C-alpha positions as CSV (number, residue, x, y, z in Angstrom):
1,M,52.0,107.6,179.1
2,L,50.7,110.3,181.5
3,S,49.0,109.6,184.8
4,R,45.5,110.9,184.9
5,L,45.5,113.3,187.9
6,L,49.0,114.7,188.2
7,L,49.8,114.5,184.4
8,K,53.3,113.1,185.1
9,F,55.0,110.8,182.7
10,E,55.1,107.3,184.1
11,D,58.4,106.5,182.2
12,E,61.3,108.0,184.3
13,I,63.5,108.7,181.3
14,V,60.8,110.6,179.5
15,Q,59.9,112.5,182.7
16,A,63.6,113.5,183.2
17,Q,63.8,114.7,179.5
18,Y,60.5,116.7,180.0
19,L,61.8,118.3,183.2
20,E,65.0,119.4,181.5
21,E,63.1,120.9,178.6
22,R,60.8,122.8,181.1
23,K,63.8,123.9,183.1
24,A,65.4,125.4,179.9
25,Y,62.1,127.1,179.0
26,Y,61.6,128.7,182.4
27,S,65.3,129.7,182.6
28,K,64.5,131.9,179.7
29,A,61.0,133.0,180.7
30,F,61.7,134.0,184.3
31,P,64.2,136.7,183.5
32,I,61.8,138.2,180.9
33,I,58.8,138.3,183.3
34,T,61.0,139.5,186.1
35,S,62.3,142.4,184.0
36,L,58.7,143.4,183.1
37,V,57.7,143.3,186.8
38,L,60.8,145.4,187.6
39,I,59.8,148.0,185.0
40,L,56.3,148.1,186.3
41,S,57.6,148.5,189.9
42,I,59.9,151.3,189.0
43,F,57.2,153.0,187.0
44,V,54.7,152.8,189.8
45,E,57.3,154.1,192.3
46,V,58.1,157.1,190.1
47,V,54.5,157.9,189.5
48,Y,53.6,157.6,193.2
49,R,56.7,159.6,194.3
50,I,56.0,162.5,192.0
51,E,52.4,162.3,193.2
52,L,50.6,162.0,190.0
53,F,48.3,159.7,191.9
54,K,47.0,160.4,195.3
55,S,49.6,159.0,197.7
56,D,47.7,156.9,200.3
57,L,47.8,153.5,201.9
58,Y,47.0,151.8,198.6
59,S,50.1,153.2,197.0
60,L,52.2,151.8,199.9
61,Y,50.5,148.4,199.5
62,T,51.0,148.5,195.8
63,S,54.7,149.3,196.2
64,I,55.1,146.5,198.6
65,A,53.2,144.0,196.4
66,N,55.3,145.0,193.3
67,W,58.6,144.6,195.1
68,I,57.5,141.3,196.7
69,C,56.5,140.0,193.3
70,F,59.7,141.2,191.8
71,G,61.8,139.6,194.6
72,L,60.0,136.3,194.3
73,L,60.4,136.2,190.5
74,F,64.1,137.4,190.8
75,S,64.9,134.7,193.3
76,M,63.0,132.1,191.3
77,S,65.0,133.1,188.2
78,F,68.1,131.6,189.9
79,L,66.3,128.8,191.7
80,I,64.9,127.3,188.5
81,R,68.4,126.4,187.5
82,K,68.8,124.1,190.5
83,F,65.2,123.1,191.3
84,S,62.8,122.4,188.5
85,L,59.9,122.4,190.9
86,T,60.2,126.2,191.0
87,R,58.3,126.4,187.7
88,I,55.0,125.4,189.2
89,F,54.8,128.7,191.1
90,L,55.0,131.1,188.2
91,C,51.4,130.9,187.0
92,P,49.9,131.2,190.5
93,I,52.2,134.2,191.4
94,I,51.2,136.0,188.1
95,T,47.5,135.2,188.7
96,I,47.7,136.7,192.2
97,F,49.5,139.7,190.8
98,V,47.0,140.3,188.0
99,Y,44.1,140.0,190.4
100,Y,45.7,142.3,192.9
101,Y,45.7,145.0,190.2
102,L,42.2,144.1,189.1
103,I,40.6,144.0,192.6
104,V,42.6,146.6,194.5
105,V,44.7,149.0,192.4
106,D,42.9,149.4,189.1
107,Y,39.3,149.0,190.3
108,D,36.9,151.6,189.2
109,D,33.2,151.6,189.9
110,T,32.1,153.2,186.6
111,S,30.1,150.9,184.5
112,K,32.1,151.7,181.3
113,T,35.4,150.5,182.6
114,L,34.2,147.5,184.7
115,Q,33.4,145.2,181.8
116,L,36.5,146.2,179.9
117,R,38.8,145.5,182.8
118,E,37.0,142.3,183.5
119,M,37.7,141.2,180.0
120,I,41.3,142.3,180.0
121,G,41.9,140.6,183.4
122,M,40.3,137.3,182.4
123,T,42.2,137.3,179.0
124,T,45.5,138.0,180.7
125,V,45.0,135.3,183.4
126,F,43.9,132.7,180.8
127,L,46.9,133.6,178.6
128,F,49.3,133.1,181.5
129,N,47.5,129.8,182.3
130,V,48.1,128.5,178.8
131,F,51.8,129.7,178.6
132,F,52.9,128.9,182.2
133,N,50.6,126.2,183.5
134,E,52.6,123.4,185.2
135,M,50.2,122.1,187.9
136,W,46.5,122.5,186.8
137,F,44.9,121.9,190.2
138,L,47.2,124.4,192.0
139,N,46.4,127.1,189.4
140,T,42.7,126.4,189.7
141,I,42.9,126.6,193.5
142,I,44.6,130.0,193.3
143,F,42.3,131.3,190.5
144,A,38.9,130.2,192.0
145,P,38.9,132.4,195.1
146,L,40.4,135.4,193.3
147,F,37.9,135.2,190.5
148,T,35.0,134.7,193.1
149,L,36.2,137.8,195.0
150,H,36.5,139.8,191.8
151,A,33.0,138.7,190.6
152,W,31.5,139.5,194.0
153,K,33.0,143.0,193.9
154,L,31.9,143.5,190.3
155,N,28.4,142.4,191.3
156,Q,28.3,144.8,194.2
157,S,29.4,147.7,191.9
158,L,26.8,146.9,189.2
159,S,24.0,146.6,191.7
160,S,24.9,150.1,193.0
161,F,23.8,151.5,189.6
162,L,20.2,150.2,190.0
163,V,17.8,152.8,191.3
164,T,16.0,150.3,193.5
165,Q,18.2,147.5,194.8
166,P,16.2,144.4,195.1
167,E,16.8,141.9,197.9
168,P,18.8,138.9,196.7
169,D,16.4,136.1,196.0
170,A,17.2,132.4,195.2
171,E,17.2,133.0,191.5
172,H,19.7,135.9,191.8
173,I,22.0,133.8,194.0
174,T,21.7,130.8,191.7
175,T,22.5,132.9,188.7
176,F,25.5,134.5,190.4
177,V,26.8,131.1,191.5
178,I,26.5,129.8,187.9
179,K,28.4,132.9,186.6
180,I,31.2,132.1,189.0
181,V,31.3,128.3,188.6
182,Y,31.3,128.3,184.8
183,P,34.5,130.4,184.3
184,I,36.2,128.5,187.0
185,A,35.3,125.2,185.3
186,V,36.5,126.6,182.0
187,Y,39.8,127.7,183.6
188,C,40.2,124.3,185.2
189,A,39.6,122.5,181.9
190,I,42.0,124.7,180.0
191,A,44.6,124.3,182.7
192,Y,44.2,120.5,182.6
193,R,44.3,120.3,178.8
194,S,47.2,122.8,178.4
195,E,49.4,121.0,181.0
């Protein structure tokens, strides 16, 4: 049987078998994801160095973020073989990485791309949540502030398209809070059920 909050097996033998299966799974998954982040990092470095994009402070931050993410995943690819607890950090790291690209790197204020990127970002984060969820409350704690920040930034961008910007009233704030709480609750429920 599973405990309610932490979703751990109460039987030690079953828990040990489960941890071995997870270790084998992540021993295969970490190198694949690490390779993809390496390809992304090299691609971004090449693009920034030949100056297809404007080279500024964001390009430096993006390079640093890419290489830190790659370094973390690369080291975790080896650590997973010794420490099975390493697996719980994959989903939060990928969630932070995706939201870094959504909030900082790939953010565009045009109304046509805002909703498409929001949908792609949410789908990607939910997909990684289903595939790599190991500790539902840690993933939710990481997801909630990142999603809130992204929703706030999206709300700021959309309100700039209005000709007259109304003062935020109680109804507007309540609606905004509900629009934030609902996806976080859904993410939490999916994380809990998929663990």
